[in-house]
C-alpha positions, 0 to 999 in steps of 0.5 A: 524522390526516394532518398538513397541513404547508402550514398552517405555511408563511408565506404569500407576499407578492404582490410576492415571488418564489419561493426557486427563483428566488432560487437561480437568480439566485445562479447567473446572471451579469450583464454591465453594458452600461455598463462591460462588467464581469460579476458575479452577477445577485444583486449588481445586485439587492442594489444596487437595480439599479445597477451597483456599478462604473460606477453605471449605472442599470438598469430595475427591475421594477415589483413590485420597486419596490413591494416596496422601499417597502411594508412587509412583507406589507401590499401588496394589489393592485387590479384585478389581473385587468384586461388589454388587449384587441385592440379595434381588431383592429390587425395583430399586436397580439394577438401583441405582447400575448402576448409582453409578458405572457410577458416581463414576467410581468404582465397589463398595463403597470402594477401598482396597489395599496395598502400601508403605507409607513413606517406610512402607508397609501398608494395605489401604482402602478408601470409595467413597462418589460418590458411594451411599454416601459410603454406607456399603453393603455386598461387602463393608464389605467383602472387608474390612474384607479381607483387615484386614485378609490380613494385619493380615496374613502379619503383616501390619498396616491398614490405613482406610479412613472412610466415609459413610451415613450408612448401605445400606438399599437395602441389609437389614440384609446382610448389617447390619451383616457387622458391626459384621463381619468387627469388628471381623476382626479388633479385630483379627488384634488388637490381633496380636499387629498390628496398625489400624489408622482410618481417619474419613471424612465428613460424617461418620455416621450410621453402619460404625460409630457404627463399624469399623470407631470407632475401630481404635487404633488411630482415626483421623478426618478431620476438620468439619467432621460430625461424629455420628450414627443418624444425628443431625436433627433426634436427635433434632426431637426425643429429641424435644430440640435444640442441642449444636452448632457444635454438632457432628462435629469433634471438638465437638466429640474430646472434648467429647473424642471419637476421638484423633486428628482433622487434617487439610487435608493438614497435614494429610500425615505428621501425618500418616507418624509420627504415622506409624514410631512411631509404628514401633519403638515400636517393634514387639508387636506393642506397642509405 
């Protein structure tokens, strides 16, 4: 009898990388553009993608986001096979999609799924900055809509990590209509008495800000995140006047009452756990 050694291997979680990748990361050096210091890439990953010297926040991959809050081996990805198509035959779009998939190693700009978070079953989504700057296309909106519908049907809270440069111009109105479609799914989820926590990353702009990113029951934002519809340079050029210091950054937006909490990324999991447990204790109607 031939012994199959693979039977004794622990199955790899959908969010985990390979051991070979970890070894390569140990050898790679990372230069922080915030302070210019150089250190092993593995060090910034251990520190939640925050520079250990200058506290600069680097963009965190979507799968790492989900891995950081999901309990081991509980994440199950939904609609993983869905990907954008060049429906409008927009010049160069197919090539951009191909480049984005190779760069991000993802099929689309959002990952959706379900997992246990501190013992609580949750629906999760995270937007990927390396896929066309997390731009919102028709498949992005469809995946998030389906996630909210699944969460409503199965009575699950939703935690969403929002990050985006805005709607994907290569898909025209098909991209813009996702704002209304996702918003409708968020509203039905809310009417069922269920919790939606939005976590805004740097940057969260355009049609994503004008829809589901700002529709959470509780809205968190990471330190220094740029949050707004149009960017500050566009606004300055339009208004022809100097904007206040720190304009559209998370701390400024918090002062104006548009978000609830500005969080240190290293404490985010702890805060999410507390909020989810508070909601559960509130009863079946979702009140706290």
